[in-house]
C-alpha positions as CSV (number, residue, x, y, z in Angstrom):
1,M,-29.3,-17.9,-54.6
2,T,-28.8,-14.1,-54.6
3,I,-30.6,-11.6,-56.8
4,Y,-28.9,-8.4,-57.8
5,E,-31.5,-5.8,-58.8
6,V,-30.8,-2.8,-60.9
7,T,-33.6,-0.2,-61.5
8,I,-33.0,2.3,-64.2
9,N,-35.0,5.4,-65.2
10,I,-33.9,6.6,-68.7
11,Q,-35.2,9.7,-70.5
12,Q,-37.7,8.9,-73.1
13,D,-35.7,10.4,-76.0
14,A,-32.7,8.1,-75.2
15,A,-34.9,5.0,-74.4
16,P,-34.7,3.2,-77.7
17,E,-30.9,3.4,-78.0
18,Y,-30.5,2.6,-74.3
19,E,-32.8,-0.5,-74.6
20,A,-30.7,-1.8,-77.5
21,W,-27.5,-1.3,-75.4
22,L,-29.1,-2.8,-72.3
23,R,-30.0,-6.1,-74.1
24,E,-26.3,-6.5,-75.0
25,H,-25.2,-5.4,-71.5
26,I,-27.3,-8.1,-69.9
27,G,-25.8,-10.7,-72.2
28,Q,-22.3,-9.6,-71.2
29,M,-23.3,-9.8,-67.5
30,L,-24.5,-13.3,-68.0
31,Q,-21.1,-14.3,-69.2
32,L,-19.6,-13.5,-65.9
33,Q,-18.7,-16.1,-63.3
34,G,-21.7,-17.0,-61.1
35,F,-24.4,-15.2,-63.1
36,L,-27.1,-17.8,-63.9
37,S,-30.0,-15.9,-65.5
38,A,-31.7,-12.5,-65.7
39,T,-35.2,-11.0,-66.1
40,W,-35.8,-7.6,-67.6
41,T,-39.1,-5.8,-66.8
42,T,-40.5,-2.4,-67.5
43,A,-42.9,-0.3,-65.5
44,E,-46.1,0.8,-67.1
45,E,-45.7,4.3,-65.5
46,A,-42.5,6.1,-64.8
47,E,-41.6,9.4,-63.3
48,G,-41.4,12.7,-65.3
49,G,-40.7,11.8,-68.9
50,T,-38.6,8.6,-68.2
51,V,-38.9,5.0,-69.0
52,A,-38.4,2.6,-66.0
53,H,-36.6,-0.7,-66.4
54,C,-35.7,-3.3,-63.7
55,V,-33.2,-6.1,-64.2
56,H,-32.9,-8.9,-61.8
57,Y,-29.7,-10.9,-62.2
58,F,-29.8,-14.3,-60.5
59,L,-26.5,-15.4,-59.1
60,R,-25.3,-18.7,-57.7
61,D,-24.6,-17.1,-54.3
62,R,-23.4,-13.9,-52.5
63,D,-19.7,-14.9,-53.1
64,A,-20.3,-14.7,-56.9
65,L,-21.9,-11.2,-56.4
66,Q,-18.9,-10.1,-54.3
67,H,-16.6,-11.3,-57.1
68,Y,-18.5,-9.1,-59.5
69,F,-18.3,-6.1,-57.3
70,L,-14.5,-6.5,-56.8
71,H,-13.5,-7.3,-60.4
72,H,-16.2,-6.2,-62.9
73,A,-18.7,-3.7,-61.5
74,E,-16.8,-0.5,-62.1
75,A,-16.1,-1.2,-65.8
76,M,-19.6,-2.5,-66.5
77,R,-21.2,0.6,-64.9
78,Q,-18.9,3.1,-66.6
79,E,-19.9,1.8,-70.1
80,G,-23.4,3.0,-69.5
81,V,-22.3,6.3,-68.1
82,R,-20.0,6.9,-71.0
83,L,-22.7,6.2,-73.5
84,F,-25.7,7.8,-71.8
85,G,-24.2,10.3,-69.4
86,G,-26.9,12.3,-67.5
87,K,-29.8,10.7,-69.3
88,F,-30.5,8.0,-66.7
89,T,-30.4,7.2,-63.0
90,A,-29.8,3.7,-61.6
91,T,-30.4,2.3,-58.1
92,R,-29.2,-1.1,-57.0
93,R,-30.0,-3.5,-54.2
94,V,-29.2,-7.1,-53.2
95,L,-32.0,-9.6,-52.5
96,N,-31.4,-12.9,-50.8
97,V,-33.9,-15.6,-51.7
98,K,-35.5,-16.9,-48.5
99,E,-37.9,-19.4,-50.0
100,Q,-38.8,-20.4,-53.5
101,W,-41.9,-22.3,-54.7
């Protein structure tokens, strides 16, 4: 299993609209080949007037994530940029599950 982590800091004034969009966005991501489930968490404290969100997408394997990067990532990312422009930052990382209990 592979975890694709996306951490977002959104300005507070745009947070309610962004959260509504993010809920739909996660649903769209879960329709893609190899995506199994997702968790959406928020941080209790964020930096300088922002709201922090972290989404973990659980994928079948690294090949499924690579397929996403090659065929879907650009379009999925651009939708958020188009709607929310400079009101957020996003960082991403890939986590490989070593053990699970």
